[in-house]
C-alpha positions in Angstrom: -20.8 -20.5 -33.6 -18.0 -21.6 -35.3 -16.4 -19.2 -37.9 -14.0 -21.2 -40.4 -12.0 -20.6 -43.5 -14.0 -23.3 -45.2 -17.9 -24.3 -46.0 -19.5 -27.0 -43.9 -22.2 -28.5 -46.6 -25.0 -30.8 -45.0 -24.6 -34.6 -45.0 -20.7 -34.1 -45.1 -18.0 -34.6 -42.0 -15.5 -31.8 -41.0 -12.6 -32.3 -38.7 -11.7 -29.8 -36.5 -9.0 -29.3 -33.6 -9.7 -26.8 -30.8 -7.1 -25.3 -28.7 -8.2 -21.8 -28.2 -10.2 -21.0 -25.0 -12.9 -19.6 -26.2 -14.0 -22.5 -28.0 -12.8 -24.8 -25.5 -15.7 -22.9 -23.1 -18.1 -23.3 -26.5 -17.0 -27.2 -26.8 -18.1 -27.6 -22.8 -21.3 -26.0 -23.3 -22.4 -28.0 -26.1 -21.5 -31.2 -25.0 -24.0 -30.5 -22.1 -26.9 -31.2 -24.5 -27.8 -34.2 -26.6 -27.1 -33.9 -29.8 -24.1 -31.6 -28.9 -24.4 -29.3 -31.9 -22.9 -25.9 -33.1 -23.3 -23.6 -36.1 -20.3 -23.3 -39.0 -20.1 -20.1 -40.5 -17.5 -18.9 -43.7 -15.4 -16.1 -42.7 -15.9 -13.4 -45.1 -13.0 -11.4 -44.0 -10.3 -11.9 -41.0 -8.4 -14.6 -39.5 -9.7 -17.8 -37.9 -7.5 -17.1 -34.6 -8.3 -14.3 -32.5 -11.3 -13.3 -33.1 -12.8 -9.9 -34.9 -13.5 -11.7 -38.2 -16.3 -10.9 -40.4 -18.8 -13.7 -41.1 -21.1 -14.9 -44.2 -24.7 -15.1 -42.7 -25.5 -18.7 -44.1 -24.1 -21.8 -42.4 -24.5 -25.3 -41.3 -25.7 -26.8 -38.1 -22.6 -29.4 -37.1 -23.2 -32.3 -35.0 -20.3 -33.7 -32.8 -19.8 -37.7 -33.9 -16.4 -38.3 -32.3 -14.1 -36.7 -29.8 -10.5 -37.2 -28.7 -8.3 -35.0 -26.3 -4.7 -34.7 -27.0 -2.0 -32.6 -25.5 -2.9 -28.9 -26.2 -6.1 -29.2 -28.0 -9.1 -31.3 -28.6 -10.0 -33.3 -31.8 -13.6 -33.6 -33.3 -15.5 -34.9 -35.9 -18.7 -33.5 -36.6 -21.1 -33.9 -39.5 -23.2 -31.3 -41.3 -26.8 -31.1 -40.6 -29.5 -28.5 -41.6 -28.5 -25.4 -43.0 -29.1 -21.9 -41.1 -29.3 -18.4 -41.5 -28.3 -15.7 -38.9 -30.7 -13.4 -38.1 -28.3 -11.4 -35.6 -24.9 -11.7 -34.1 -24.9 -11.6 -30.3 -22.0 -10.2 -28.2 -19.3 -13.0 -27.8 -19.5 -14.7 -24.5 -16.7 -15.7 -24.7 -17.2 -17.5 -27.8 -19.4 -16.4 -31.1 -22.9 -16.6 -30.5 -25.9 -16.0 -32.9 -29.9 -15.8 -33.3 -30.4 -18.4 -36.3 -33.0 -19.6 -38.2 -33.3 -22.7 -40.3 -33.2 -22.6 -43.5 -35.8 -24.9 -45.3 -34.4 -28.2 -47.1 -34.2 -28.7 -50.5 -36.9 -30.7 -52.0 -35.4 -33.8 -54.5 -37.5 -34.0 -57.6 -37.1 -37.3 -59.7 -36.8 -35.6 -62.9 -33.4 -34.0 -61.7 -31.6 -37.3 -62.2 -30.2 -36.7 -65.7 -29.2 -33.1 -64.5 -27.6 -34.5 -61.1 -25.6 -37.3 -63.5 -24.3 -34.7 -65.9 -23.2 -32.8 -62.7 -21.6 -35.8 -61.4 -19.9 -36.6 -64.4 -18.3 -33.1 -64.8 -17.2 -32.9 -61.0 -15.4 -36.4 -61.1 -13.9 -35.6 -64.5 -12.7 -32.4 -63.1 -11.4 -33.7 -60.0 -9.4 -36.5 -62.1 -8.2 -33.5 -64.4 -7.0 -31.3 -61.1 -5.6 -34.1 -59.4 -2.9 -34.4 -62.1 -1.5 -31.5 -61.1 -2.5 -30.9 -57.1 -3.4 -33.1 -54.4 -7.2 -32.6 -54.0 -9.1 -33.2 -50.6 -11.2 -35.9 -52.2 -10.8 -38.7 -55.3 -12.9 -38.9 -58.5 -14.1 -41.9 -57.4 -15.4 -41.0 -53.9 -18.4 -43.0 -53.3 -21.6 -40.9 -52.8 -24.9 -41.3 -50.6 -27.5 -43.4 -51.6 -30.2 -40.8 -50.5 -30.3 -38.2 -53.4 -30.8 -35.3 -51.1 -27.8 -36.3 -49.2 -25.7 -37.0 -52.5 -26.9 -33.5 -53.7 -24.9 -31.8 -51.3 -22.1 -33.9 -51.0 -21.7 -33.8 -54.9 -21.4 -30.0 -54.2 -19.0 -30.3 -51.5 -16.4 -32.4 -53.4 -16.3 -30.4 -56.3 -12.8 -28.6 -56.4 -14.2 -24.9 -56.0 -13.2 -21.9 -53.9 -15.1 -21.3 -50.5 -16.8 -18.3 -52.2 -18.4 -20.5 -55.0 -19.1 -22.9 -52.2 -21.1 -20.2 -50.1 -23.2 -19.4 -53.3 -24.1 -23.1 -53.5 -25.1 -23.3 -49.8 -27.4 -20.7 -50.3 -29.5 -22.6 -52.8 -33.1 -22.5 -52.6 -34.0 -25.5 -55.1 -31.9 -28.5 -56.4 -32.2 -27.7 -59.9 -30.9 -24.3 -59.2 -28.0 -25.8 -56.9 -27.0 -28.3 -59.8 -27.1 -25.5 -62.7 -24.5 -23.5 -60.2 -22.6 -26.5 -59.3 -22.2 -27.1 -63.5 -21.4 -23.4 -64.1 -18.7 -23.2 -61.3 -17.3 -26.6 -62.0 -17.0 -25.8 -65.8 -15.2 -22.4 -64.9 -12.6 -24.3 -62.8 -12.0 -26.6 -65.1 -11.3 -24.0 -67.6 -8.8 -22.4 -65.1 -7.2 -25.7 -64.6 -6.5 -26.2 -68.5 -5.4 -22.4 -68.8 -3.3 -22.4 -65.3 -1.5 -25.5 -66.0 -1.1 -26.0 -69.8 -0.7 -22.8 -71.9 1.7 -24.4 -73.7 0.6 -27.7 -74.0 -2.0 -28.1 -77.0 -2.3 -31.6 -76.4 -3.9 -31.5 -72.9 -7.3 -32.3 -72.8 -9.9 -29.6 -72.3 -13.4 -30.0 -71.2 -14.8 -30.1 -74.4 -12.9 -33.0 -75.3 -15.0 -35.1 -73.2 -18.4 -33.9 -74.1 -19.0 -37.4 -75.8 -17.6 -39.7 -73.6 -19.5 -42.5 -71.8 -20.9 -41.4 -68.2 -18.9 -42.5 -65.4 -20.1 -46.0 -63.9 -21.0 -44.6 -60.6 -23.3 -41.6 -62.2 -26.7 -42.9 -61.0 -27.7 -43.4 -57.4 -29.9 -45.3 -55.5 -29.9 -48.1 -58.1 -28.1 -51.7 -57.9 -24.8 -50.4 -58.9 -24.5 -48.7 -55.5 -24.4 -52.1 -53.7 -21.9 -53.3 -56.5 -19.5 -50.8 -56.0 -15.9 -52.3 -54.7 -16.0 -52.9 -50.8 -12.8 -50.8 -50.6 -14.3 -47.6 -52.6 -13.6 -44.5 -50.6 -16.8 -42.8 -49.3 -17.6 -39.2 -47.8 -19.2 -41.1 -44.7 -15.7 -43.0 -44.0 -14.1 -41.3 -41.4 -10.6 -43.2 -42.5 -11.2 -41.2 -45.6 -11.4 -38.1 -43.2 -13.5 -35.4 -43.4 -12.4 -32.0 -44.8 -9.1 -30.6 -43.6 -10.9 -27.4 -41.7 -9.1 -25.8 -39.3 -11.3 -23.8 -36.5 -9.4 -21.2 -34.7 -6.4 -22.8 -36.9 -7.2 -26.5 -36.4 -8.2 -29.8 -37.5 -6.4 -33.2 -37.0 -2.9 -33.3 -37.6 -0.3 -36.2 -38.0 -0.4 -36.6 -34.3 -3.9 -37.6 -34.4 -4.4 -40.0 -37.1 -7.8 -41.3 -35.9 -9.5 -37.8 -36.0 -8.7 -37.5 -39.6 -6.3 -36.8 -42.2 -3.4 -34.1 -41.7 -4.3 -30.4 -42.6 -3.2 -27.5 -43.1 -3.0 -25.1 -39.9 -2.3 -21.3 -39.0 -0.1 -20.3 -36.0 -1.6 -17.9 -33.7 -1.2 -14.7 -35.3 -0.7 -15.4 -38.8 -3.2 -13.1 -40.6 -2.6 -14.9 -44.3 -5.9 -16.1 -45.4 -6.9 -19.7 -44.8 -6.8 -22.0 -47.3 
């Protein structure tokens, strides 16, 4: 198990930089099997480095798809698979271990497409709004998967939300519940952006200003519009765009290893500052 300061969703990539000895041992263990997989859970309290952290019981299986060794660390790219729930935490040996059970997949229903389109429009609009002030991990025109099940999780992942909102979404037992919770959390995030950055700017657009705006062109999934997207449109599956900047025991690729993914924030060992 790999406790992190960020949430990994199914169908999403993540870039990690491994340097702690206990996770080096974990990596050598999981690489003995095919596919090489491990579990990722969000840290509830504590630091990514050094151990002793408290962890949420819901997580995601990560399957390694790319790996590269560098001086002092190993960079990997993994992709989120099935969700898991921790049944029991086992003693570290030397890395975190747990007995887990797989959480049933969400069952997509075609009647949810209008709700999905509403959620997608809101998420993209909020990403565009937030990017005016702070650089975002994902762009507002990021391309989602054609498969609606994967696109559902990808939409939840790219929304500009904090890890506590994200772990709530990860717990969803029904796709409609996931979409409604996503809309509620993203609406709250949009309102916070408005309040935080525009207290004295009455002209700044607010979420209600867009209520009657035209849907974003890429809102529909699985139709001809998907194949007609520009060839250079970014995608959550494109390794050059880079997965979320997760830092396991303080890591994820850096400028020294651009092929592993985009630069990300790391914490020096011993720094108890909560990970971003």
